[in-house]
PDB file of N, CA, C and O in Angstrom, chain B, residues numbered from 101:
ATOM      1  N   MET B 101     -10.864  -5.546  -6.911  1.00  0.00           N
ATOM      2  CA  MET B 101      -9.765  -5.414  -7.829  1.00  0.00           C
ATOM      3  C   MET B 101      -8.480  -5.852  -7.128  1.00  0.00           C
ATOM      4  O   MET B 101      -8.268  -5.570  -5.949  1.00  0.00           O
ATOM      5  N   LYS B 102      -7.648  -6.534  -7.869  1.00  0.00           N
ATOM      6  CA  LYS B 102      -6.299  -6.854  -7.401  1.00  0.00           C
ATOM      7  C   LYS B 102      -5.365  -5.956  -8.199  1.00  0.00           C
ATOM      8  O   LYS B 102      -5.355  -5.995  -9.429  1.00  0.00           O
ATOM      9  N   VAL B 103      -4.589  -5.157  -7.501  1.00  0.00           N
ATOM     10  CA  VAL B 103      -3.720  -4.175  -8.142  1.00  0.00           C
ATOM     11  C   VAL B 103      -2.262  -4.528  -7.863  1.00  0.00           C
ATOM     12  O   VAL B 103      -1.888  -4.799  -6.722  1.00  0.00           O
ATOM     13  N   THR B 104      -1.452  -4.524  -8.903  1.00  0.00           N
ATOM     14  CA  THR B 104      -0.022  -4.746  -8.775  1.00  0.00           C
ATOM     15  C   THR B 104       0.687  -3.510  -9.281  1.00  0.00           C
ATOM     16  O   THR B 104       0.291  -2.930 -10.292  1.00  0.00           O
ATOM     17  N   GLY B 105       1.741  -3.103  -8.579  1.00  0.00           N
ATOM     18  CA  GLY B 105       2.468  -1.925  -9.026  1.00  0.00           C
ATOM     19  C   GLY B 105       3.609  -1.584  -8.095  1.00  0.00           C
ATOM     20  O   GLY B 105       4.020  -2.388  -7.259  1.00  0.00           O
ATOM     21  N   THR B 106       4.109  -0.376  -8.259  1.00  0.00           N
ATOM     22  CA  THR B 106       5.231   0.115  -7.469  1.00  0.00           C
ATOM     23  C   THR B 106       4.763   1.270  -6.604  1.00  0.00           C
ATOM     24  O   THR B 106       4.190   2.238  -7.104  1.00  0.00           O
ATOM     25  N   LEU B 107       5.008   1.165  -5.304  1.00  0.00           N
ATOM     26  CA  LEU B 107       4.620   2.201  -4.362  1.00  0.00           C
ATOM     27  C   LEU B 107       5.794   3.142  -4.131  1.00  0.00           C
ATOM     28  O   LEU B 107       6.917   2.704  -3.881  1.00  0.00           O
ATOM     29  N   SER B 108       5.520   4.439  -4.217  1.00  0.00           N
ATOM     30  CA  SER B 108       6.560   5.435  -3.969  1.00  0.00           C
ATOM     31  C   SER B 108       5.954   6.590  -3.179  1.00  0.00           C
ATOM     32  O   SER B 108       4.747   6.627  -2.941  1.00  0.00           O
ATOM     33  N   THR B 109       6.803   7.530  -2.777  1.00  0.00           N
ATOM     34  CA  THR B 109       6.339   8.690  -2.017  1.00  0.00           C
ATOM     35  C   THR B 109       6.912   9.970  -2.622  1.00  0.00           C
ATOM     36  O   THR B 109       7.888  10.517  -2.109  1.00  0.00           O
ATOM     37  N   PRO B 110       6.309  10.447  -3.710  1.00  0.00           N
ATOM     38  CA  PRO B 110       6.781  11.702  -4.295  1.00  0.00           C
ATOM     39  C   PRO B 110       6.410  12.892  -3.397  1.00  0.00           C
ATOM     40  O   PRO B 110       5.559  12.785  -2.515  1.00  0.00           O
ATOM     41  N   HIS B 111       7.061  14.004  -3.646  1.00  0.00           N
ATOM     42  CA  HIS B 111       6.804  15.227  -2.883  1.00  0.00           C
ATOM     43  C   HIS B 111       5.994  16.199  -3.733  1.00  0.00           C
ATOM     44  O   HIS B 111       6.252  16.366  -4.925  1.00  0.00           O
ATOM     45  N   LEU B 112       5.011  16.838  -3.100  1.00  0.00           N
ATOM     46  CA  LEU B 112       4.202  17.853  -3.749  1.00  0.00           C
ATOM     47  C   LEU B 112       3.990  18.969  -2.744  1.00  0.00           C
ATOM     48  O   LEU B 112       3.397  18.749  -1.688  1.00  0.00           O
ATOM     49  N   GLN B 113       4.460  20.143  -3.056  1.00  0.00           N
ATOM     50  CA  GLN B 113       4.342  21.307  -2.175  1.00  0.00           C
ATOM     51  C   GLN B 113       4.827  20.967  -0.762  1.00  0.00           C
ATOM     52  O   GLN B 113       4.108  21.185   0.213  1.00  0.00           O
ATOM     53  N   ASP B 114       6.032  20.438  -0.657  1.00  0.00           N
ATOM     54  CA  ASP B 114       6.678  20.109   0.621  1.00  0.00           C
ATOM     55  C   ASP B 114       5.952  19.026   1.419  1.00  0.00           C
ATOM     56  O   ASP B 114       6.139  18.920   2.631  1.00  0.00           O
ATOM     57  N   ARG B 115       5.128  18.225   0.748  1.00  0.00           N
ATOM     58  CA  ARG B 115       4.445  17.119   1.422  1.00  0.00           C
ATOM     59  C   ARG B 115       4.778  15.821   0.710  1.00  0.00           C
ATOM     60  O   ARG B 115       4.885  15.778  -0.515  1.00  0.00           O
ATOM     61  N   GLU B 116       4.938  14.767   1.494  1.00  0.00           N
ATOM     62  CA  GLU B 116       5.212  13.448   0.949  1.00  0.00           C
ATOM     63  C   GLU B 116       3.871  12.733   0.772  1.00  0.00           C
ATOM     64  O   GLU B 116       3.096  12.625   1.722  1.00  0.00           O
ATOM     65  N   LEU B 117       3.596  12.246  -0.437  1.00  0.00           N
ATOM     66  CA  LEU B 117       2.319  11.615  -0.737  1.00  0.00           C
ATOM     67  C   LEU B 117       2.521  10.172  -1.181  1.00  0.00           C
ATOM     68  O   LEU B 117       3.481   9.877  -1.893  1.00  0.00           O
ATOM     69  N   PRO B 118       1.631   9.264  -0.772  1.00  0.00           N
ATOM     70  CA  PRO B 118       1.718   7.898  -1.274  1.00  0.00           C
ATOM     71  C   PRO B 118       1.239   7.854  -2.728  1.00  0.00           C
ATOM     72  O   PRO B 118       0.237   8.480  -3.072  1.00  0.00           O
ATOM     73  N   TYR B 119       1.950   7.122  -3.571  1.00  0.00           N
ATOM     74  CA  TYR B 119       1.608   7.035  -4.987  1.00  0.00           C
ATOM     75  C   TYR B 119       1.848   5.606  -5.467  1.00  0.00           C
ATOM     76  O   TYR B 119       2.933   5.056  -5.275  1.00  0.00           O
ATOM     77  N   LEU B 120       0.836   5.010  -6.088  1.00  0.00           N
ATOM     78  CA  LEU B 120       0.961   3.666  -6.634  1.00  0.00           C
ATOM     79  C   LEU B 120       0.959   3.749  -8.151  1.00  0.00           C
ATOM     80  O   LEU B 120      -0.042   4.125  -8.761  1.00  0.00           O
ATOM     81  N   GLN B 121       2.088   3.396  -8.757  1.00  0.00           N
ATOM     82  CA  GLN B 121       2.191   3.324 -10.217  1.00  0.00           C
ATOM     83  C   GLN B 121       1.692   1.937 -10.604  1.00  0.00           C
ATOM     84  O   GLN B 121       2.401   0.947 -10.428  1.00  0.00           O
ATOM     85  N   ILE B 122       0.480   1.868 -11.127  1.00  0.00           N
ATOM     86  CA  ILE B 122      -0.167   0.586 -11.419  1.00  0.00           C
ATOM     87  C   ILE B 122       0.427  -0.037 -12.672  1.00  0.00           C
ATOM     88  O   ILE B 122       0.544   0.608 -13.713  1.00  0.00           O
ATOM     89  N   SER B 123       0.803  -1.316 -12.547  1.00  0.00           N
ATOM     90  CA  SER B 123       1.325  -2.045 -13.701  1.00  0.00           C
ATOM     91  C   SER B 123       0.361  -3.136 -14.163  1.00  0.00           C
ATOM     92  O   SER B 123       0.437  -3.596 -15.302  1.00  0.00           O
ATOM     93  N   HIS B 124      -0.556  -3.551 -13.263  1.00  0.00           N
ATOM     94  CA  HIS B 124      -1.497  -4.606 -13.641  1.00  0.00           C
ATOM     95  C   HIS B 124      -2.758  -4.509 -12.784  1.00  0.00           C
ATOM     96  O   HIS B 124      -2.683  -4.327 -11.569  1.00  0.00           O
ATOM     97  N   LEU B 125      -3.916  -4.633 -13.432  1.00  0.00           N
ATOM     98  CA  LEU B 125      -5.205  -4.677 -12.750  1.00  0.00           C
ATOM     99  C   LEU B 125      -5.860  -6.010 -13.056  1.00  0.00           C
ATOM    100  O   LEU B 125      -5.784  -6.507 -14.180  1.00  0.00           O
ATOM    101  N   GLU B 126      -6.504  -6.586 -12.049  1.00  0.00           N
ATOM    102  CA  GLU B 126      -7.191  -7.853 -12.256  1.00  0.00           C
ATOM    103  C   GLU B 126      -8.502  -7.808 -11.473  1.00  0.00           C
ATOM    104  O   GLU B 126      -8.512  -7.522 -10.276  1.00  0.00           O
ATOM    105  N   LYS B 127      -9.591  -8.091 -12.154  1.00  0.00           N
ATOM    106  CA  LYS B 127     -10.886  -8.128 -11.484  1.00  0.00           C
ATOM    107  C   LYS B 127     -10.999  -9.456 -10.748  1.00  0.00           C
ATOM    108  O   LYS B 127     -10.760 -10.516 -11.327  1.00  0.00           O
ATOM    109  N   VAL B 128     -11.366  -9.395  -9.462  1.00  0.00           N
ATOM    110  CA  VAL B 128     -11.540 -10.593  -8.640  1.00  0.00           C
ATOM    111  C   VAL B 128     -12.939 -10.565  -8.041  1.00  0.00           C
ATOM    112  O   VAL B 128     -13.597  -9.524  -8.028  1.00  0.00           O
ATOM    113  N   GLU B 129     -13.385 -11.707  -7.550  1.00  0.00           N
ATOM    114  CA  GLU B 129     -14.692 -11.748  -6.905  1.00  0.00           C
ATOM    115  C   GLU B 129     -14.638 -11.004  -5.580  1.00  0.00           C
ATOM    116  O   GLU B 129     -13.596 -10.945  -4.926  1.00  0.00           O
ATOM    117  N   GLN B 130     -15.773 -10.440  -5.195  1.00  0.00           N
ATOM    118  CA  GLN B 130     -15.835  -9.680  -3.953  1.00  0.00           C
ATOM    119  C   GLN B 130     -15.592 -10.603  -2.768  1.00  0.00           C
ATOM    120  O   GLN B 130     -16.214 -11.661  -2.671  1.00  0.00           O
ATOM    121  N   PRO B 131     -14.690 -10.213  -1.860  1.00  0.00           N
ATOM    122  CA  PRO B 131     -14.444 -11.035  -0.670  1.00  0.00           C
ATOM    123  C   PRO B 131     -15.635 -10.988   0.282  1.00  0.00           C
ATOM    124  O   PRO B 131     -16.502 -10.122   0.166  1.00  0.00           O
ATOM    125  N   GLU B 132     -15.668 -11.921   1.214  1.00  0.00           N
ATOM    126  CA  GLU B 132     -16.753 -11.977   2.195  1.00  0.00           C
ATOM    127  C   GLU B 132     -16.836 -10.673   2.987  1.00  0.00           C
ATOM    128  O   GLU B 132     -17.930 -10.184   3.266  1.00  0.00           O
ATOM    129  N   ASN B 133     -15.679 -10.108   3.349  1.00  0.00           N
ATOM    130  CA  ASN B 133     -15.621  -8.839   4.066  1.00  0.00           C
ATOM    131  C   ASN B 133     -14.827  -7.863   3.190  1.00  0.00           C
ATOM    132  O   ASN B 133     -13.597  -7.854   3.248  1.00  0.00           O
ATOM    133  N   PRO B 134     -15.508  -7.042   2.380  1.00  0.00           N
ATOM    134  CA  PRO B 134     -14.827  -6.218   1.383  1.00  0.00           C
ATOM    135  C   PRO B 134     -14.219  -4.919   1.893  1.00  0.00           C
ATOM    136  O   PRO B 134     -13.732  -4.125   1.087  1.00  0.00           O
ATOM    137  N   TYR B 135     -14.228  -4.678   3.175  1.00  0.00           N
ATOM    138  CA  TYR B 135     -13.766  -3.394   3.687  1.00  0.00           C
ATOM    139  C   TYR B 135     -12.340  -3.458   4.230  1.00  0.00           C
ATOM    140  O   TYR B 135     -11.875  -4.505   4.681  1.00  0.00           O
ATOM    141  N   VAL B 136     -11.673  -2.335   4.175  1.00  0.00           N
ATOM    142  CA  VAL B 136     -10.324  -2.189   4.724  1.00  0.00           C
ATOM    143  C   VAL B 136     -10.459  -1.402   6.019  1.00  0.00           C
ATOM    144  O   VAL B 136     -11.102  -0.352   6.055  1.00  0.00           O
ATOM    145  N   TYR B 137      -9.851  -1.914   7.077  1.00  0.00           N
ATOM    146  CA  TYR B 137      -9.936  -1.256   8.375  1.00  0.00           C
ATOM    147  C   TYR B 137      -8.568  -0.732   8.794  1.00  0.00           C
ATOM    148  O   TYR B 137      -7.538  -1.259   8.374  1.00  0.00           O
ATOM    149  N   GLU B 138      -8.563   0.292   9.610  1.00  0.00           N
ATOM    150  CA  GLU B 138      -7.323   0.884  10.109  1.00  0.00           C
ATOM    151  C   GLU B 138      -6.820   0.050  11.288  1.00  0.00           C
ATOM    152  O   GLU B 138      -6.993   0.444  12.441  1.00  0.00           O
ATOM    153  N   ILE B 139      -6.214  -1.074  11.012  1.00  0.00           N
ATOM    154  CA  ILE B 139      -5.748  -1.984  12.049  1.00  0.00           C
ATOM    155  C   ILE B 139      -4.603  -1.390  12.863  1.00  0.00           C
ATOM    156  O   ILE B 139      -4.469  -1.691  14.049  1.00  0.00           O
ATOM    157  N   LEU B 140      -3.783  -0.558  12.246  1.00  0.00           N
ATOM    158  CA  LEU B 140      -2.662   0.051  12.958  1.00  0.00           C
ATOM    159  C   LEU B 140      -3.170   0.856  14.161  1.00  0.00           C
ATOM    160  O   LEU B 140      -2.577   0.807  15.238  1.00  0.00           O
ATOM    161  N   LYS B 141      -4.251   1.584  13.975  1.00  0.00           N
ATOM    162  CA  LYS B 141      -4.803   2.379  15.063  1.00  0.00           C
ATOM    163  C   LYS B 141      -5.164   1.471  16.243  1.00  0.00           C
ATOM    164  O   LYS B 141      -4.934   1.849  17.392  1.00  0.00           O
ATOM    165  N   LEU B 142      -5.714   0.302  15.989  1.00  0.00           N
ATOM    166  CA  LEU B 142      -6.069  -0.623  17.053  1.00  0.00           C
ATOM    167  C   LEU B 142      -4.837  -1.193  17.747  1.00  0.00           C
ATOM    168  O   LEU B 142      -4.856  -1.411  18.959  1.00  0.00           O
ATOM    169  N   LEU B 143      -3.770  -1.437  16.996  1.00  0.00           N
ATOM    170  CA  LEU B 143      -2.556  -2.006  17.561  1.00  0.00           C
ATOM    171  C   LEU B 143      -1.796  -1.018  18.430  1.00  0.00           C
ATOM    172  O   LEU B 143      -1.113  -1.418  19.373  1.00  0.00           O
ATOM    173  N   VAL B 144      -1.909   0.266  18.123  1.00  0.00           N
ATOM    174  CA  VAL B 144      -1.164   1.291  18.845  1.00  0.00           C
ATOM    175  C   VAL B 144      -1.860   1.663  20.154  1.00  0.00           C
ATOM    176  O   VAL B 144      -1.194   2.007  21.131  1.00  0.00           O
ATOM    177  N   GLU B 145      -3.173   1.599  20.183  1.00  0.00           N
ATOM    178  CA  GLU B 145      -3.935   2.014  21.377  1.00  0.00           C
ATOM    179  C   GLU B 145      -3.763   1.050  22.521  1.00  0.00           C
ATOM    180  O   GLU B 145      -4.335   1.255  23.591  1.00  0.00           O
TER     181      GLU B 145
END
């Protein structure tokens, strides 16, 4: 899926949460490597 929208960080019980208000969804073909990896963790180590 290709998702378009607005990213915000509302607060819930004193915690900041990521929230994506979706404005458009588009079905796309599956990529060769369909997984999302935590690249930031690799860059920080």
